[in-house]
N, C-alpha and C positions, 0 to 999 in steps of 0.2 A: 449347681450353677455358680460360676465365678462371681466374686464380689470385688469391690474396689480395693479391698485389703487382702484378698486371697493371694497365695504365693504364685499360682499359675497366671493370674492376671498381671501381677506386678512384673513377673518374668517376661510375659508377652510385650508389655508396654515398654520395658527397658530395652528389649531386643529390637523392637520396631524403631524406637528413638535412635538407637545406635546405628542401625542400618541406614536410616534417613540421613543422619549426619555424615556417615562415611561416604555415601553416594553423592549427596548434594552439597555438603558443607554445612557447618553449624549456623551460618547466617542466612541460608536459603529459607524461603517462606515455609516450605513443607516441614522441616524439623522444628522450626519456631512455632508454627501453628499447632503441631502435634504436642509439643511440650506444654502449651497453654491450655490444653483441653482439661475440663473438670469432669470428674465422674462421681463427685460427692454432692449431696443436696444441700440447699441452704436451710432447709427445715429438718427437724429431727423425726418427722413422720416417716414410717416405713415405706408407704406408698410413694412419697416424694423421693426417697432414696432409690427405689427401683427405677423410677422415671428418669432421674438424673444419670444413673449408671447406663441405662439403655440409650439415652440421648448422647452421652459421651462416646459410647461404642459406635453409634451410627456416624458421628462426626469423624471419628478416627478412621473408620472404613472409607469414608468419602475422601479424606486426605490421602490415604494409601492408594486408592484407585486413581486419583489424579496424578500421584507420583509415578505409578506404573504407566499411565498414558504418556506422561512426559518422557519417560525412558524409552518407550516404543518410538515416539516421535524423534528423539535424538538419534536412535539407531537408524531410522529411515534417512535422516539428514546426512548421516555419515556416508551412506551409499550415494545419496544424491550429489554430494559435494565433489565427486570425482572417482569413486571406486568402481563405478559401473558406467559403461558407455551411456552418455546422456539420453540418446534417442531410445535405446532399449529400456532405460530406467523409466522414461515417460510412459512406456507401454505397460509396465508392470507395477508401477509405484502404488496404485490404488489397491491392487491385490495384495501387495506386501503389507501395506498399512492395515488392511483388514484381516490379515492372517490367512488368506486363501492360498495356501502353499501349493496345492495341486494345480491350481490355475496359474500360479507364477511359473511353474515348470513347463506347462503346456504352452502358455503364451510366449515364453522365451524361445522354445523350440520352433514354434510357428513363425515368430518374428525373424529369427536367424535364417530359416530357409527362404522365406519370402524376400528378405533384403538381399541375400546372396544372389538369388535368381534375378531380381530387378537390377541390382548394381552391375551384374555381369552381362545383362542383356540376353539371358537364356530364355528359351521358350517357356510359356506359361505352364504347359503341361509337364515340364521336366521337374523332377523332384527326387528325393532320396539319394541313393548312391550314384546314379547317373549324373545328377547335378553336382555332387561332391567331386566326382572324378573330372567332370568337365571344367570345374573351377580350380580345385586344389591339387590335382594330380601332379606329382613331383617331376614327371617327365614331359607330359603334354597338356597339363592343365592350363587354362587361359590366364589364371591369376594365382600361380603357386606362391607359397609363403616361404621365407627363409632365403639365405644367401648361398649356403653350401648344399651339396647333394643330400647330406645327412639331415640338415635342417629342413629341407623341402620334404624329405620323406617323413620326418617327424610330424610336421604340420599336417601333411596329408593323412597320416594315420590318426592324428588327433581328431581331425574333421570327420573321418570315417567312423571313429569310435563314438563321437557325439551323435551322429545320425543313426547308427545301428543300436547303441545302448540307451540313448536318451530320447532322441526325436521320435523314433518308432514307438517307443513305450508310451510317451506322454501325449501323443496325438491319437492313440488308439484305445487307451484305457485310463481310468482315474486311479491315481496312486493313493494307497491307503497304508501308511506305515508309521511307526512311532517316531521316527526321526525325519518326518516329512519336511519340516522347516529347514533343517540343515541340508537335506538333499536338494530342496528347491534353490537354496542359495548357492549350492555348488553348481547346479545347472546354469544359474544366472551368471556366475563368475566365469564358467568355461565359455559360454556363448559370448560374453563381453570380451574375453581374451581374443577369440577368433575375429570378432568384429573390429576390435582395436587394431589388430595386426593387418587386417585387410585395408582399413582406412590408411594406416601408416605407410604401407608398401604400395598400394595400388589406387588410393583415392582419386588421384588425378587422371587415372585411366578409365574409371568406371563410366558406364554408359547412362548413369542417372545422377543428376545433381544432388539427389537426396543423400548421397554418400558423404557429402560435406555440408552439414548444417552450417548456416552462415556464422553462428557464434563460435564454431569450432574450426573454421578454416585458418590455416597458418598463413603467415605473410608470404611464404614462398610457394604456396599451393598453385598448381597450374589449373587452367580452365578444364572443365570436364568435357570429355569427348561426346558429342551429340549422338543420339541413336540413329 
């Protein structure tokens, strides 16, 4: 068992202190609190020494857990600050904070399909590739993306790829893979990109006012066409 003077404990303590200072800065409360921890007893009794060491380890673990929690929160705030469509983020933020990555992917796919259908005023029973073609098709879609023929084809292919490779998978089976967090964030980013481009190019034409949350409407946005 390690002791306050053992090489393995000293190495762990110094590494932990260094990491805390590098991430948060020397003046942050986490590295300062960690540096002040005592693992030695005030008494020379052996039992007192064991108790002081265990108490110090528990306090160190508490500080490290709090630091990890703050890092997770900071990561979530970065997405919330503008990296992801705000309405989509509101839908998945709890699942992201709790690390429910399979749910992040499935909720994102469901959100995108539902909003594309509602915004475009498509029938409730329309879904999957028929919905993609009705909205994004580069020749006869109602809301194609891009300015040139090649751009419109590219956006259409991207939307089809999302529905075939992502939406179908995540709405029919639970994902279980070692890189699930990275995968889920990729799903979130791709869906956000499609939503962002839809809002940018066609927000004023959508048949639902939800396409333009009040806080996101630009000064030159037109009135939304009623259903």
